[in-house]
N, C-alpha and C positions, 0 to 999 in steps of 0.2 A: 910084839904085836904081829899077827899073821897078815899076809897079803891077801886082799880080797880078790877072789877069782870068780868068774862066772861060768856057768855050765857051758861047755863047749862040745859040739858034735862034729863028727866027720873024720876025715883022714888026718894024719899027723900034721901035714902042712896047713890044712884048714884050721885045726885047733891052735897051731902056733900063730897064724894070722889073727884069729879071733882073740887070742890072749893079748897080743900086742895092740890090736885095735881097741880092746877094752881099756887098756892102760892109757890110751890117748882119747878116751871118751867117744869113740866112734861106734855108733850103733847101726847095724845093717841087718838085713835078712840074709843069713849065710846059707849056702847050698850044702856045705859039708865036703865039697870037692875043692881041694886046695888051689888048683889052677883057676877054676871058675871064681872062687872067692877072691883070689889075688887080682884077677882082671876086673871084677866088680869094684873092689876097693880102689884100684888105680883109676878107674873110670869115674867113680864118685868124687875122688879127690880132684881130678883134673877139671871136672865140671864146676866144683866149688871154687877152685883156684881161678879158673877163667872168669867166672861170675864176679868174684872179688876184684880181679884185675880191671874188668870193664867198669864196674861201679866206681872204683877209685879213679880211674882215668876220666870218667864222666864228671865226677865231682871236682876233680882238679881243673878240668876245662871250664866248668861252671864258675869256679872261683876266679879264673883268669879273664872272664868275659867283662868288658867295660860296663855292660848293663848291670853287673852285680852291684856297682856303686849306686845305681839308680833305684835299687830295690829299697823298700821301706826298711829302716834300721832293724826292727824286730825280726824280719824275715832273713836279712843278711846275717844277723847274729845267730839265728837258729841254724842256718846252713853251716856257718863256721863252727858252731857248737857241735853239730853232728860229726864233722870231720875230726875235730880235736878229741871228742869223746871216744869215737871209734878207735883212734890211734892209741889213746891212753888205755882203753879196755884191752885192746890187743896186746899192748906191752905188758900189762899186769897179768893177763892170762898166760902169756908166754913165760913170764918169770915164775908164776905159780906152778906151771907145768914142769919147768926145769927143776924147781925145788922138789916137786913130787917125784920126779924121775931120779934125782940124786938120792933121795931118801930110800927109794926102792933099791938102788944100786948099793947103798950102804948096808941095808938089811941083808941083801944077798951075800955081801962080803963077810958079814958077821956070822953067818951060819956055816 
């Protein structure tokens, strides 16, 4: 089975970045200039990482508030469900990604 690759444009560094970004399901508007694409990729990643960090911190603070116990049970259950579901989905996606990368590495070794 062949590895699926996407059309890549630009200089060699940009094409390499686009190739690896595609393997990680990262979709961006690429400039074709490796340095600019690398900076854009790092910026996009850092924005998403900061957002995730702040959302998780906020949810953790919400869970620790004494008022959480005063919420109606369905609302408290939904908040707890969101946190647990998000963690479970993240764990499953991480595991699936690791398996996909291991298969890619195995295919490369076989050729």
